[in-house]
C-alpha positions in Angstrom: -50.1 -41.3 45.7 -46.6 -41.7 44.9 -46.8 -44.4 42.4 -49.2 -42.4 40.6 -47.0 -39.5 40.6 -44.0 -42.1 39.4 -46.7 -42.9 36.4 -46.8 -39.2 35.3 -43.5 -38.3 35.5 -42.4 -41.2 33.6 -44.9 -42.0 31.2 -45.2 -38.5 30.4 -41.3 -38.0 29.9 -41.1 -41.0 27.8 -44.4 -39.9 25.4 -42.8 -36.9 25.3 -39.3 -37.8 24.0 -40.8 -40.4 21.4 -43.3 -37.7 20.1 -40.1 -35.2 19.8 -38.4 -37.8 17.6 -41.4 -38.3 15.3 -40.9 -34.3 15.0 -44.2 -33.9 16.9 -44.2 -31.1 19.7 -43.5 -33.1 22.7 -46.7 -31.9 24.5 -48.8 -34.2 21.8 -47.1 -37.2 23.1 -47.6 -36.4 27.2 -51.6 -35.4 26.3 -52.1 -38.6 24.6 -50.5 -41.0 27.4 -52.4 -38.7 29.6 -55.5 -40.3 28.2 -54.2 -43.6 28.0 -53.3 -43.9 31.4 -56.5 -42.3 32.3 -59.7 -43.5 34.1 -61.3 -43.5 30.5 -58.9 -46.3 29.1 -56.4 -47.9 31.2 -57.1 -46.3 34.8 -53.9 -46.9 36.5 -53.8 -43.8 38.3 -54.7 -43.4 41.8 -57.7 -41.4 42.7 -56.1 -39.6 45.4 -53.9 -37.9 42.6 -56.7 -37.1 40.1 -58.5 -35.3 43.2 -56.3 -32.8 43.4 -55.2 -32.9 39.6 -57.0 -29.4 39.4 -54.9 -27.6 42.0 -51.9 -29.2 39.9 -53.2 -27.6 36.8 -54.1 -23.8 38.5 -49.9 -24.1 39.8 -48.8 -24.9 36.4 -51.0 -22.0 35.0 -49.6 -19.9 37.8 -46.4 -20.5 36.9 -47.0 -20.0 33.0 -48.5 -16.4 33.6 -45.8 -15.5 35.9 -43.2 -16.4 33.3 -45.3 -14.7 30.6 -45.2 -11.9 32.6 -41.3 -12.1 33.2 -40.7 -12.6 29.5 -42.8 -9.4 28.0 -40.8 -7.2 25.6 -41.5 -3.6 25.8 -39.1 -2.1 23.3 -39.9 -5.1 21.0 -44.0 -4.3 20.6 -43.1 -0.5 20.8 -40.9 -1.3 17.9 -43.6 -3.3 16.0 -45.8 -0.1 16.3 -49.9 -0.4 16.2 -49.7 -3.8 13.9 -48.0 -5.5 16.9 -50.4 -3.7 19.1 -53.6 -4.9 17.2 -52.1 -8.7 16.7 -52.1 -8.5 20.9 -55.8 -8.6 20.9 -57.7 -8.3 17.3 -57.0 -12.4 16.5 -58.2 -13.4 20.1 -61.1 -11.5 20.5 -62.3 -12.3 16.8 -61.9 -16.0 17.2 -63.5 -15.9 20.4 -66.2 -14.4 19.2 -66.5 -16.7 15.9 -66.2 -19.7 18.2 -68.7 -18.2 20.6 -71.3 -18.2 18.0 -70.5 -21.6 16.2 -70.7 -23.2 19.9 -73.9 -21.4 20.7 -75.8 -22.6 17.6 -73.7 -26.0 16.9 -74.2 -26.9 20.4 -77.3 -25.6 21.4 -75.6 -24.1 24.9 -76.1 -20.9 26.7 -74.2 -18.0 25.8 -72.0 -18.0 29.0 -70.9 -21.8 28.2 -70.3 -20.7 24.3 -67.9 -17.5 25.4 -66.2 -19.6 27.6 -65.6 -22.0 25.0 -64.2 -19.5 22.9 -61.7 -17.5 25.5 -60.1 -21.2 25.8 -59.8 -22.0 22.5 -58.8 -18.3 20.9 -55.2 -18.5 22.9 -51.9 -19.4 21.1 -49.4 -22.0 22.0 -46.1 -19.9 23.1 -44.9 -23.8 23.9 -45.1 -24.7 19.9 -45.0 -21.0 18.7 -42.0 -19.4 20.2 -39.4 -22.3 19.1 -40.7 -22.3 15.9 -40.4 -18.3 15.1 -37.1 -18.2 16.6 -35.9 -20.9 13.7 -37.2 -19.0 11.4 -35.6 -15.7 12.4 -32.4 -17.8 12.6 -32.9 -18.9 9.2 -33.8 -15.5 7.9 -37.4 -16.0 6.9 -39.8 -13.2 7.2 -37.0 -11.4 8.9 -37.3 -7.9 6.4 -40.9 -7.1 7.7 -40.0 -8.9 11.1 -43.1 -11.7 10.5 -41.6 -13.7 13.2 -41.4 -10.6 15.6 -44.7 -9.9 14.9 -46.4 -13.5 15.6 -44.1 -13.5 19.2 -44.6 -10.1 20.3 -48.6 -10.4 19.3 -48.5 -14.0 21.3 -47.7 -13.1 24.9 -50.5 -10.3 24.8 -53.2 -12.2 23.0 -52.8 -15.3 25.8 -53.5 -12.1 28.5 -56.4 -10.9 26.9 -57.9 -15.0 26.4 -57.0 -15.7 29.9 -58.5 -12.4 31.8 -61.7 -12.3 29.5 -61.9 -16.6 30.4 -61.2 -16.0 34.1 -64.2 -12.8 33.7 -67.1 -14.9 32.0 -66.2 -18.2 34.8 -66.9 -15.4 37.7 -70.2 -14.8 35.6 -70.6 -18.7 35.3 -70.1 -19.1 39.1 -72.6 -16.2 40.2 -69.3 -14.1 41.8 -70.5 -11.2 39.4 -74.5 -11.0 40.0 -76.9 -8.8 38.2 -78.4 -8.0 34.8 -76.0 -7.9 31.7 -75.0 -4.1 31.9 -73.6 -4.7 35.3 -71.3 -7.8 34.3 -70.3 -5.8 31.4 -69.2 -2.9 33.7 -67.4 -5.3 35.7 -64.8 -6.2 32.8 -62.9 -2.8 32.8 -63.3 -3.2 37.0 -61.7 -6.5 36.7 -59.2 -5.6 34.5 -58.0 -2.1 36.2 -57.9 -3.8 39.6 -56.2 -6.8 38.2 -53.4 -4.3 36.5 -53.1 -2.6 40.3 -53.0 -5.5 42.2 -50.3 -6.9 39.9 -48.1 -3.9 40.5 -48.4 -3.7 44.2 -47.7 -7.3 43.9 -44.7 -6.8 42.0 -43.2 -4.5 44.0 -43.8 -6.5 47.1 -41.5 -9.2 46.1 -38.9 -7.0 44.8 -38.9 -5.5 48.6 -39.6 -8.5 50.1 -36.1 -10.3 48.2 -34.1 -6.9 47.8 -34.8 -4.6 51.0 -35.7 -7.0 53.6 -33.4 -10.0 52.2 -35.8 -12.5 53.1 -34.1 -14.7 50.0 -30.5 -16.1 50.5 -30.9 -17.8 47.0 -32.2 -18.3 43.6 -34.8 -21.0 45.1 -35.7 -18.7 47.5 -36.6 -15.8 45.4 -38.6 -18.3 43.4 -40.8 -19.7 46.3 -41.5 -15.9 47.3 -42.9 -15.2 43.8 -44.8 -18.2 43.7 -46.4 -17.4 47.0 -47.3 -13.8 46.1 -48.8 -15.4 43.1 -50.9 -17.6 45.0 -52.3 -15.2 47.2 -53.3 -13.4 44.0 -55.5 -16.3 42.8 -56.7 -16.6 46.2 -57.1 -12.8 46.8 -59.8 -13.0 44.0 -62.4 -14.1 46.6 -62.0 -10.6 48.5 -61.4 -8.2 45.2 -63.4 -8.2 41.8 -60.2 -8.3 40.0 -58.5 -10.4 37.2 -56.0 -12.7 39.1 -54.5 -13.9 36.0 -54.1 -10.6 34.7 -52.5 -9.8 38.0 -50.1 -12.8 38.1 -48.7 -11.4 34.5 -48.2 -8.0 35.7 -46.8 -8.9 38.8 -43.9 -10.5 36.4 -43.5 -7.8 34.2 -43.1 -5.2 37.1 -40.5 -7.5 38.8 -38.7 -7.2 35.3 -39.0 -3.5 34.9 -38.2 -2.9 38.6 -34.8 -5.5 39.0 -34.0 -7.2 35.9 -31.4 -8.8 37.5 -34.2 -10.5 39.9 -36.2 -11.0 37.3 -33.8 -13.1 35.3 -32.7 -15.4 38.4 -37.0 -15.8 38.7 -37.8 -16.2 35.3 -34.5 -19.3 35.4 -36.3 -20.6 38.6 -39.6 -20.7 36.6 -38.1 -22.6 33.4 -36.6 -25.3 35.7 -40.3 -25.7 37.6 -42.1 -26.0 33.9 -39.9 -28.5 32.9 -41.3 -31.0 35.7 -44.9 -28.4 35.5 -45.6 -29.0 31.7 -45.5 -32.9 32.2 -47.8 -32.9 35.0 -50.2 -30.6 33.0 -50.3 -31.8 30.1 -50.5 -35.6 31.2 -53.4 -34.5 33.6 -55.1 -32.9 31.5 -55.2 -35.8 29.0 -56.4 -38.5 32.0 -59.3 -35.9 33.1 -60.6 -36.1 29.1 -63.6 -38.8 29.0 -63.0 -40.7 25.7 -67.1 -41.4 25.3 -67.0 -37.7 25.5 -64.8 -36.8 22.8 -66.1 -39.5 20.8 -69.7 -37.7 20.8 -68.2 -34.3 20.5 -65.7 -35.0 18.4 -66.8 -34.2 14.9 -69.3 -31.2 16.4 -65.9 -29.8 18.3 -63.8 -30.1 15.2 -66.1 -28.0 13.3 -66.4 -25.4 15.9 -62.4 -25.3 16.3 -62.2 -25.2 12.2 -64.7 -22.4 12.4 -62.6 -20.5 14.9 -59.2 -21.0 12.8 -60.6 -20.6 9.4 -62.7 -17.6 10.2 -61.7 -16.0 13.3 -58.1 -16.4 13.4 -57.9 -15.3 9.6 -60.4 -12.3 9.7 -58.3 -11.2 13.0 -54.8 -11.6 11.7 -56.0 -9.7 8.4 -57.8 -6.9 10.3 -54.7 -6.7 12.4 -52.3 -6.2 9.4 -54.9 -3.8 7.5 -52.7 -1.0 5.6 -49.8 -2.5 6.2 -46.6 -3.4 4.2 -47.4 -7.3 4.6 -48.7 -8.7 1.5 -51.7 -11.4 1.1 -49.1 -14.6 1.1 -47.6 -13.4 4.4 -50.6 -12.7 6.2 -51.5 -16.2 5.2 -48.7 -17.5 6.7 -49.3 -15.7 10.0 -52.6 -17.3 10.3 -50.6 -20.8 9.7 -47.8 -19.7 12.2 -50.5 -18.3 14.7 -52.9 -21.0 15.0 -51.3 -23.6 17.1 -53.2 -24.2 20.6 -51.8 -26.2 23.4 -50.6 -24.6 26.9 -53.2 -22.4 27.6 -55.9 -24.9 26.5 -54.2 -27.2 28.5 -54.3 -25.3 31.5 -57.6 -23.4 31.6 -59.6 -26.1 29.7 -60.4 -28.2 32.8 -61.7 -25.2 35.0 -65.2 -25.4 34.0 -64.9 -29.0 34.9 -63.5 -28.8 38.4 -65.6 -25.9 39.1 -69.4 -28.4 38.4 -70.0 -25.6 35.2 -72.3 -26.8 32.7 -71.0 -29.0 30.0 -67.7 -29.1 31.7 -66.9 -32.0 30.4 -67.6 -31.3 26.6 -65.6 -27.8 27.1 -62.7 -30.0 28.2 -63.1 -32.2 25.1 -63.4 -29.6 22.7 -59.8 -28.1 24.4 -58.4 -31.5 24.0 -59.3 -31.5 20.3 -58.0 -27.9 19.5 -54.6 -29.0 21.0 -54.4 -32.5 18.9 -55.3 -30.7 15.6 -54.1 -27.4 15.6 -50.2 -27.9 17.5 -49.2 -30.5 15.0 -50.7 -28.7 12.2 -49.4 -25.3 12.9 -45.7 -26.6 13.7 -45.8 -28.8 10.4 -47.2 -26.1 8.5 -45.0 -23.5 9.5 -42.2 -25.6 8.4 -43.7 -26.2 5.2 -45.2 -22.5 3.9 -42.3 -20.4 5.7 -40.1 -21.1 2.2 -43.5 -20.5 -0.1 -44.9 -17.5 1.5 -42.3 -15.6 2.9 -39.0 -13.7 1.8 -35.6 -14.8 2.8 -33.9 -11.9 4.3 -30.3 -11.1 5.1 -29.8 -12.3 8.8 -29.1 -9.5 11.2 -27.0 -11.1 14.2 -27.4 -8.5 16.4 -31.3 -9.0 15.6 -31.9 -12.4 15.8 -30.8 -15.5 18.6 -29.5 -17.9 16.5 -28.7 -20.2 19.5 -29.8 -20.3 23.3 -26.6 -19.1 24.5 -24.8 -16.1 24.5 -21.2 -15.0 24.7 -20.0 -11.6 24.6 -16.0 -10.4 24.8 -15.3 -7.5 26.5 -12.0 -5.9 25.3 -10.4 -3.4 27.6 -7.0 -1.8 27.4 -4.8 -0.3 30.0 -5.0 0.3 34.1 -8.3 1.4 34.4 -11.0 -0.6 34.4 -14.0 0.6 32.0 -16.5 0.8 34.8 -19.4 1.9 32.0 -18.7 -0.5 29.2 -18.4 -3.3 32.7 -22.1 -2.4 33.8 -23.5 -2.1 30.5 -22.4 -5.2 29.1 -23.4 -6.9 32.3 -27.2 -5.6 32.1 -27.3 -6.8 28.4 -26.1 -10.0 29.5 -28.9 -10.5 32.2 -31.3 -9.7 29.5 -30.4 -12.2 27.3 -28.6 -14.9 29.7 -25.1 -14.5 28.5 -22.2 -15.2 29.4 -19.0 -12.6 29.5 -15.6 -12.9 29.0 -13.5 -10.2 29.9 -10.3 -9.5 28.3 -7.5 -6.7 29.0 -4.8 -7.0 26.2 -2.1 -4.3 25.7 1.2 -4.5 24.4 2.9 -3.5 27.2 2.5 -6.2 29.8 3.6 -3.4 32.5 0.0 -1.6 31.5 -2.2 -4.3 32.2 -5.3 -3.8 34.3 -4.7 -3.4 37.8 -6.2 -7.1 39.1 -7.8 -5.3 42.6 -9.5 -2.4 40.9 -11.0 -5.0 37.9 -12.4 -6.8 41.0 -14.2 -4.3 42.6 -15.5 -3.1 39.0 -16.6 -7.0 38.4 -19.4 -6.5 41.4 -21.5 -5.1 39.0 -21.3 -8.2 37.2 -21.3 -10.5 40.2 -24.6 -12.4 39.3 -23.6 -13.2 35.6 -21.3 -16.1 34.5 -18.2 -14.4 33.6 -14.4 -15.2 33.2 -11.1 -12.5 32.8 -8.3 -13.3 30.6 -5.0 -10.9 30.5 -3.0 -10.9 27.7 0.0 -8.6 26.4 0.6 -8.7 22.6 -1.1 -6.7 19.6 -4.6 -5.6 20.2 -6.4 -6.2 17.2 -4.9 -9.5 16.5 -5.4 -10.9 19.7 -8.8 -10.0 19.7 -9.8 -11.6 16.9 -8.0 -15.2 17.9 -9.8 -14.9 21.2 -13.3 -14.5 19.6 -12.5 -16.8 17.3 -11.3 -19.7 19.9 -14.2 -18.8 22.2 -16.9 -18.9 19.7 -17.9 -15.4 20.9 -20.8 -13.7 19.7 -20.2 -9.8 20.1 -17.1 -8.0 20.8 -17.6 -5.1 23.2 -14.8 -2.1 23.3 -14.2 0.5 25.3 -13.4 3.7 23.2 -10.1 3.8 25.1 -8.9 0.9 23.8 -10.2 1.2 20.4 -7.7 4.2 20.3 -4.7 2.4 22.0 -1.7 3.8 20.2 -3.6 6.0 18.1 -5.0 3.0 15.7 -8.7 2.6 14.9 -9.0 -1.0 16.8 -12.7 -1.7 15.5 -11.7 -1.5 12.0 -8.7 -3.7 12.1 -10.9 -6.3 14.2 -13.5 -6.0 11.3 -11.1 -6.8 8.5 -10.3 -10.1 9.7 -13.8 -11.1 11.5 -17.5 -10.9 10.9 -18.4 -11.2 14.5 -20.0 -7.5 15.0 -18.1 -4.9 16.8 -20.0 -2.5 19.6 -17.8 0.5 20.9 -19.0 2.0 24.1 -17.9 5.4 25.3 -16.5 5.3 28.7 -16.6 9.1 29.0 -20.2 9.7 28.4 -22.2 8.6 31.7 
């Protein structure tokens, strides 16, 4: 068992690094090496590891769904309006329908199996798409119309639809939902509504266990509690007819909306778990593939995937952007930018095989073909077509993340610490995992902030990385010098500091620096 785990981690990590250096998604290397060390090729993994691979993949799916819920951006989705909402379900539903019909008539399978393939294939991969869209935003491509934001905003909701409907069809296939077609269709809204309700209760439960009962002493304990409750949601499906996958995502979202500080810490823990979980997921999904089955189903499976992308995804994107300001060229780019398959396919593609459902081996083979073809095409296509199909707009530093770590300069002046500004900047810092650099500056050294009072106010930012700097001197000049020295991204200024000495400090700062300045009114609560 231990040497099998060692093989998976070492081979998966090395293969991922090699793929990255070839400018391919890391998961492609992990998937290929998984096929190579699996039973159908080199057969070097012990049977004990293969026997629990289904449970390991299910655990990684739990981590993926929890991360997705904790990362939902409600404001971004609402800001993009109806187009983002339509992108959240139309491409997935239309592509799933097209893939299901293609599978039914190309392979001749029953409709349940065909729909399982449809819901597996229709999901987009955040592991490939998110980094590419952030890169486009950083370079300014499509930012005027918010093309990268539209793809990002619709992605999580689209995956939620795919995974939820997949779970419902699995329940049909295993006989957990009996009766005729009418009863089965009626079970869909029931499972969705119950999944949302159970997820809300679970999210509130996590917050109560951690915050009110104090069962967690550190971030590791908080992550363990969240994962444990998530596992209960997966197990609880046998008691109540709800969608466990949707419930887990809703749980993460409720944690985020209820306590953003806790959500930030849990999300950080899930990110660290995913570093290892990603290797296990893609190596084990590759190891589960029978090369013989891929050879048999390869051409037909490729045809199913191609039909889904060229007809289903195309129709879904165009339907979602109908009567919008987005041009034909931009819509074509969105088809390519949103086409990559990987994470969800790896997480759920092996479930039919693990459950012993008909055509399970072939369903897994089609999922792997989809990953191998679409992930590199989506990554390369995005880079290649963005300059040709998108307009390059002005980069707004207040709306785009151009690197992974933010640093905010919080400027105060005078003896009284700015309570509202500290709390507001701490709240924003938690959302984007930023560091606070708190600068107290005044021309008169006798009027610098009271250290004891500042220490009390900083309790509101105790979970955020921060540093305090006390300087006497010209406020505008000091702010500009400190901002440049520490490479800050934003300058936050209290209204008291902004008018110290009767001068407009903001104007003086902007005359000597291009760093955005935000003035916070301390008098407004």
